[in-house]
C-alpha positions as CSV (number, residue, x, y, z in Angstrom):
1,M,-67.3,24.1,-42.0
2,N,-69.7,21.2,-41.2
3,K,-67.3,18.2,-41.2
4,K,-70.3,15.8,-41.7
5,G,-71.1,17.4,-45.1
6,M,-67.6,18.0,-46.2
7,T,-66.9,16.9,-49.8
8,S,-63.6,15.8,-51.2
9,R,-63.3,19.1,-53.0
10,D,-63.9,21.0,-49.7
11,F,-61.3,18.8,-47.9
12,A,-58.7,19.2,-50.6
13,K,-59.1,23.0,-50.5
14,L,-58.9,23.0,-46.7
15,I,-55.5,21.2,-46.6
16,G,-54.0,22.8,-49.7
17,V,-53.9,19.9,-52.2
18,S,-55.9,19.0,-55.3
19,Q,-59.1,16.9,-55.2
20,S,-57.5,14.2,-57.4
21,T,-54.5,14.0,-55.0
22,V,-56.9,13.4,-52.0
23,S,-58.7,10.6,-53.9
24,R,-55.4,8.9,-54.9
25,A,-54.0,9.2,-51.4
26,L,-57.0,7.7,-49.7
27,N,-57.0,4.9,-52.3
28,N,-53.3,4.2,-51.6
29,S,-52.1,5.1,-55.1
30,D,-48.4,5.1,-55.9
31,L,-48.9,8.3,-57.8
32,V,-48.8,10.1,-54.4
33,T,-45.5,10.3,-52.6
34,P,-45.4,8.5,-49.2
35,E,-44.8,11.8,-47.4
36,K,-47.8,13.5,-49.0
37,K,-49.9,10.4,-48.5
38,E,-49.1,10.4,-44.8
39,Y,-49.9,14.1,-44.6
40,I,-53.4,13.6,-46.2
41,L,-54.2,10.6,-44.0
42,R,-53.2,12.5,-40.9
43,K,-55.4,15.4,-41.9
44,A,-58.3,13.1,-42.8
45,R,-58.1,11.6,-39.3
46,E,-57.9,15.2,-37.8
47,Y,-61.0,16.4,-39.7
48,N,-62.8,13.0,-39.5
49,F,-63.0,13.1,-43.3
50,Q,-63.9,10.0,-45.4
51,L,-64.6,9.6,-49.1
52,N,-68.3,9.1,-49.8
53,S,-68.3,5.3,-50.1
54,Q,-71.7,5.1,-51.9
55,A,-70.7,7.7,-54.6
56,Q,-67.3,6.0,-54.9
57,S,-69.0,2.6,-55.4
58,L,-71.2,4.0,-58.2
59,R,-68.2,5.5,-59.9
60,T,-65.9,2.5,-59.6
61,S,-68.3,-0.5,-59.4
62,K,-66.6,-1.4,-56.1
63,T,-68.3,-2.5,-52.9
64,G,-66.0,-0.8,-50.5
65,T,-65.7,-4.1,-48.6
66,I,-62.7,-6.5,-48.0
67,G,-63.3,-10.1,-47.1
68,I,-61.2,-11.8,-44.4
69,M,-61.1,-15.6,-44.6
70,F,-60.5,-17.1,-41.2
71,P,-58.8,-20.5,-40.9
72,K,-60.6,-23.8,-40.2
73,H,-59.4,-24.1,-36.6
74,F,-60.9,-20.7,-35.6
75,V,-63.5,-21.2,-32.9
76,G,-63.6,-17.7,-31.4
77,M,-61.6,-14.7,-30.4
78,T,-61.0,-16.0,-26.8
79,E,-59.2,-19.1,-27.9
80,N,-57.5,-17.5,-30.9
81,C,-55.9,-14.4,-29.5
82,M,-53.4,-14.1,-32.3
83,L,-56.1,-14.0,-34.9
84,A,-58.0,-11.5,-32.8
85,Y,-55.0,-9.3,-32.8
86,V,-54.4,-9.7,-36.5
87,Y,-58.1,-8.8,-37.2
88,D,-57.8,-5.7,-35.0
89,Q,-54.7,-4.6,-36.9
90,I,-56.4,-5.2,-40.3
91,Q,-59.4,-3.2,-39.2
92,K,-57.3,-0.3,-38.1
93,E,-55.3,-0.3,-41.4
94,L,-58.3,-0.5,-43.7
95,S,-60.2,2.2,-41.8
96,H,-57.8,4.7,-43.2
97,F,-59.1,3.9,-46.7
98,D,-62.8,3.8,-46.0
99,Y,-63.1,0.1,-46.4
100,D,-65.4,-2.2,-44.4
101,I,-64.7,-5.8,-43.5
102,M,-66.6,-9.0,-44.1
103,V,-65.4,-12.0,-42.1
104,I,-65.8,-15.4,-43.8
105,Y,-65.6,-18.2,-41.3
106,Y,-65.1,-21.9,-42.1
107,D,-68.6,-23.5,-42.0
108,R,-68.3,-26.9,-40.3
109,D,-72.0,-27.7,-41.0
110,A,-71.8,-27.1,-44.8
111,D,-69.6,-27.5,-47.7
112,D,-66.4,-25.4,-47.2
113,F,-66.8,-24.1,-50.7
114,S,-70.5,-22.8,-50.4
115,S,-70.2,-19.5,-48.5
116,F,-67.0,-18.4,-50.3
117,E,-68.6,-19.2,-53.7
118,R,-71.7,-17.3,-52.9
119,I,-69.7,-14.2,-51.9
120,V,-67.5,-14.3,-55.0
121,R,-70.3,-14.9,-57.5
122,K,-72.4,-12.1,-56.0
123,K,-69.4,-9.8,-56.0
124,K,-70.0,-8.9,-52.3
125,V,-66.4,-7.9,-51.8
126,D,-63.6,-6.2,-53.8
127,G,-60.9,-8.6,-52.6
128,F,-59.8,-11.0,-49.9
129,L,-57.2,-11.2,-47.2
130,V,-56.7,-14.9,-46.6
131,L,-55.7,-16.1,-43.2
132,R,-56.8,-19.7,-43.9
133,M,-53.9,-22.2,-44.2
134,E,-55.3,-24.0,-47.2
135,L,-57.8,-23.2,-50.0
136,S,-59.4,-26.0,-51.9
137,D,-58.7,-26.5,-55.7
138,N,-62.3,-25.3,-56.3
139,E,-61.8,-22.1,-54.4
140,I,-58.6,-21.4,-56.3
141,K,-60.3,-22.0,-59.6
142,L,-63.1,-19.6,-58.5
143,I,-60.5,-16.9,-57.7
144,E,-58.9,-17.3,-61.1
145,E,-62.2,-17.4,-62.9
146,F,-63.6,-14.2,-61.4
147,K,-60.1,-12.6,-61.1
148,V,-60.7,-11.8,-57.5
149,P,-57.8,-9.9,-55.9
150,C,-56.4,-11.9,-53.0
151,V,-53.4,-11.7,-50.6
152,F,-52.5,-14.5,-48.3
153,M,-50.9,-13.7,-45.0
154,M,-49.7,-15.0,-41.6
155,N,-48.9,-18.7,-41.7
156,A,-48.3,-20.8,-44.8
157,G,-50.0,-24.1,-45.5
158,S,-48.4,-27.1,-47.1
159,K,-49.3,-25.9,-50.6
160,I,-47.7,-22.6,-51.5
161,R,-48.9,-21.6,-55.0
162,E,-46.4,-19.2,-56.6
163,N,-49.1,-17.6,-58.8
164,L,-50.7,-16.1,-55.6
165,N,-49.6,-13.2,-53.5
166,Y,-48.5,-13.7,-49.9
167,F,-46.8,-12.2,-46.9
168,F,-46.0,-15.1,-44.5
169,S,-44.4,-15.2,-41.1
170,D,-41.1,-17.2,-41.3
171,S,-42.2,-19.8,-38.8
172,Y,-39.1,-22.0,-39.5
173,Y,-36.8,-19.1,-38.6
174,G,-38.9,-18.4,-35.5
175,G,-38.3,-21.9,-34.3
176,Y,-34.6,-21.7,-35.3
177,I,-33.9,-18.6,-33.2
178,A,-35.7,-20.3,-30.3
179,G,-33.4,-23.3,-30.6
180,K,-30.3,-21.2,-30.9
181,Y,-31.3,-19.3,-27.7
182,Y,-32.0,-22.4,-25.7
183,G,-28.8,-23.9,-27.1
184,G,-27.0,-21.4,-24.8
185,F,-28.3,-23.3,-21.7
186,P,-26.6,-26.8,-21.9
187,E,-27.7,-27.5,-18.3
188,Y,-31.4,-27.4,-19.3
189,R,-33.3,-30.3,-21.0
190,K,-35.0,-29.1,-24.1
191,I,-38.7,-29.8,-24.7
192,H,-41.1,-28.7,-27.4
193,I,-44.9,-28.5,-27.0
194,T,-46.5,-28.6,-30.5
195,V,-50.2,-28.7,-31.7
196,S,-52.3,-30.9,-34.0
197,D,-54.5,-28.0,-35.2
198,E,-52.1,-26.4,-37.8
199,K,-49.8,-29.3,-38.9
200,S,-47.9,-27.4,-41.7
201,D,-47.1,-24.4,-39.6
202,A,-46.4,-26.5,-36.5
203,K,-44.0,-28.6,-38.5
204,R,-42.1,-25.6,-39.7
205,R,-41.7,-24.2,-36.2
206,M,-40.6,-27.6,-34.8
207,N,-38.1,-28.2,-37.6
208,G,-36.6,-24.7,-37.1
209,Y,-36.3,-25.4,-33.3
210,R,-34.7,-28.7,-34.0
211,D,-32.1,-27.3,-36.4
212,G,-31.3,-24.4,-34.1
213,L,-30.6,-26.8,-31.2
214,E,-28.5,-29.1,-33.5
215,E,-26.3,-26.2,-34.4
216,C,-25.6,-25.9,-30.6
217,G,-24.8,-29.6,-30.3
218,Y,-28.2,-30.7,-28.9
219,V,-30.6,-33.3,-30.5
220,L,-34.3,-32.9,-30.0
221,E,-35.6,-36.5,-29.6
222,E,-39.2,-37.7,-30.1
223,K,-39.5,-38.2,-26.3
224,D,-39.0,-34.5,-25.9
225,I,-41.9,-33.5,-28.1
226,F,-45.4,-33.2,-26.5
227,N,-48.8,-32.4,-28.2
228,C,-51.9,-30.4,-27.2
229,K,-54.6,-28.4,-28.9
230,I,-54.3,-24.6,-29.4
231,G,-55.7,-23.1,-26.2
232,I,-54.8,-22.3,-22.7
233,G,-56.9,-25.1,-21.2
234,S,-55.4,-27.8,-23.3
235,A,-51.8,-26.6,-22.6
236,Y,-52.6,-26.5,-18.9
237,E,-53.8,-30.1,-18.9
238,C,-50.8,-31.2,-21.0
239,T,-48.4,-29.6,-18.4
240,V,-50.2,-31.1,-15.4
241,K,-50.3,-34.6,-17.0
242,N,-46.5,-34.5,-17.8
243,I,-45.3,-32.5,-14.9
244,E,-42.8,-35.2,-13.8
245,E,-41.2,-35.1,-17.2
246,F,-41.1,-31.3,-17.2
247,T,-39.5,-31.0,-13.7
248,K,-37.3,-34.0,-13.2
249,E,-34.4,-31.8,-14.2
250,K,-34.0,-28.2,-15.3
251,T,-36.1,-27.8,-18.4
252,A,-36.4,-25.3,-21.2
253,I,-39.8,-25.5,-23.0
254,F,-40.5,-23.9,-26.4
255,T,-44.2,-23.9,-27.1
256,Y,-46.0,-23.6,-30.5
257,S,-47.6,-20.3,-29.5
258,D,-48.0,-17.8,-26.7
259,I,-51.5,-19.1,-25.9
260,V,-50.0,-22.6,-25.4
261,G,-47.2,-21.0,-23.4
262,L,-49.6,-19.2,-21.1
263,G,-51.3,-22.4,-20.3
264,V,-48.0,-24.0,-19.4
265,V,-47.0,-21.0,-17.2
266,Q,-50.3,-21.1,-15.4
267,A,-49.9,-24.8,-14.6
268,L,-46.3,-24.4,-13.4
269,R,-47.2,-21.5,-11.1
270,N,-50.2,-23.4,-9.6
271,L,-47.8,-26.3,-8.9
272,N,-45.2,-24.0,-7.3
273,I,-42.6,-24.6,-10.0
274,K,-40.0,-21.8,-10.2
275,I,-40.0,-19.9,-13.5
276,P,-37.5,-19.5,-15.1
277,E,-35.0,-20.9,-12.5
278,Q,-36.4,-24.5,-12.7
279,V,-38.4,-24.3,-16.0
280,Q,-38.0,-21.8,-18.8
281,V,-40.9,-21.1,-21.1
282,L,-40.6,-19.5,-24.5
283,G,-43.7,-18.9,-26.7
284,M,-44.2,-17.6,-30.2
285,D,-46.4,-14.9,-31.8
286,D,-46.2,-12.1,-29.1
287,V,-49.9,-11.6,-28.6
288,P,-50.7,-8.6,-26.4
289,L,-51.4,-10.8,-23.4
290,S,-47.8,-12.0,-23.4
291,S,-46.5,-8.7,-22.2
292,V,-49.2,-7.7,-19.7
293,L,-49.7,-10.9,-17.6
294,I,-47.3,-11.7,-14.7
295,P,-44.8,-13.2,-15.4
296,K,-44.4,-11.5,-18.8
297,M,-44.0,-14.2,-21.5
298,S,-40.7,-14.5,-23.4
299,T,-41.6,-15.1,-27.0
300,V,-40.7,-15.0,-30.7
301,H,-42.3,-11.8,-31.9
302,V,-44.1,-12.2,-35.2
303,E,-44.2,-8.9,-37.2
304,V,-47.9,-8.6,-37.5
305,D,-47.9,-4.8,-38.1
306,T,-45.5,-5.2,-41.0
307,M,-47.5,-8.1,-42.5
308,V,-50.8,-6.3,-42.2
309,S,-49.5,-3.1,-43.6
310,K,-47.9,-4.8,-46.6
311,A,-50.8,-7.1,-47.3
312,C,-53.5,-4.4,-47.1
313,G,-51.4,-2.1,-49.3
314,L,-50.8,-4.7,-51.9
315,L,-54.5,-5.8,-51.9
316,L,-55.7,-2.2,-52.5
317,K,-53.3,-1.8,-55.4
318,L,-54.6,-5.1,-56.9
319,I,-58.2,-3.8,-56.5
320,S,-57.3,-0.6,-58.2
321,G,-56.2,-2.6,-61.2
322,E,-52.4,-2.6,-60.8
323,T,-50.5,-5.7,-62.0
324,I,-48.2,-6.5,-59.1
325,S,-47.1,-9.6,-57.2
326,A,-45.3,-10.3,-53.9
327,H,-43.9,-13.4,-52.2
328,E,-42.3,-12.6,-48.9
329,W,-41.4,-14.5,-45.7
330,I,-41.1,-12.0,-42.9
331,R,-38.7,-12.9,-40.1
332,P,-39.6,-12.7,-36.5
333,H,-37.3,-11.8,-33.6
334,L,-36.8,-12.7,-29.9
335,E,-38.4,-10.8,-27.1
336,I,-36.8,-12.0,-23.8
337,R,-38.9,-11.2,-20.8
338,D,-39.6,-12.9,-17.4
339,T,-40.2,-16.6,-18.3
340,T,-36.6,-17.2,-19.6
341,I,-33.2,-16.4,-18.2
C-alpha cells in the first residue's frame, strides 16, 4: 500500500482497529485505553501515518497549530539552552498528534499585547502552551473572552491564577534539596549565584536553598549571594570578578541554572582552581550540555519530560472540548556528577 496516500480507514484496517479508534487515539482521547493508544501511536510512527490535517481542520474548525509563548528574557536558543530543550521536547510530543507549532516571542519594539491579540482574534492557533512568567491583565481577559485553551508550564511567576491550568517545576524544592546536600559539607563556605532576569523564580530557588541550609545549621547571609545575568558569559565574568571571595576557603556554589553554572566552571578551570576539591558547583535544570561537557555538571534535575507530556496532554483535551483543570508543582531531584563531591 502507498503510505503517502493511506487514509485513516486504510490505516485502521491495516492495524486491526476501527477508524474511530484511530482518530480518537491520535487526538489523545480518554475513550481509548493507554495501552491501545500507545499501540496505535507506535504503528502510526512505523507506517509514517498522519491524520489529514486539512480535512480534519474542515471537520472540526481547528487550525492544527499550537502556540508557544516564550518568556520576556528569551534572546535566542544559544543563551537559553533550557528553553531550547523544552521547545524540542514539546515539538516531539506534539508531532505524535499531527500538530504544528507557532512560537510567539516577546516583542520588545512593540506593545507586549499586540502580537498575542492578533493571533487570538484571528484564531490562528487552537491553544497555547505558556512559558512566559507573567501575562498581562489584558492578555488574561483576552484568553477568557475568546475561551482559548491554555496551559502554563515550567517556572511560575509572582501571580499564580487559580482559574488557569499549570504544571510548574517546584523551584523552591529544587533549591531546598541543594541546600540540604551542601549542608552535609560543614567545611565548605556556602555561596549562591542568582540572576536578575527571572526574579520570581530566582527568589523561589534562593529561598529553598536558604531553608535547606538552615535545617543543617547554616545561615546564608547577604554577603554570600552574588548576581549575574542568565548566560555563560555573564557567569564567567562574575566568577572572575569575585574569584578571591570564591577561593579564600573551600567553597560550595549553588547557581540559579546550569547555564550560569557552566560559566562558573569554565572560569574556575581557566584559573586553575580544583573542582570539586576546592570549589564545588551545583547547577539547576539539567540541560543536555550539563552531562556531556567535562567535567560533567552536578545539578538539580527538572522533570521536563514529565511536564511537557502532562501539559500537552491536558491542552489537547481542552482543545477537544473537555472540561478539566490541573494545578501541579512537579518536584525535581539531584543528579550528582563531577562538579560536587
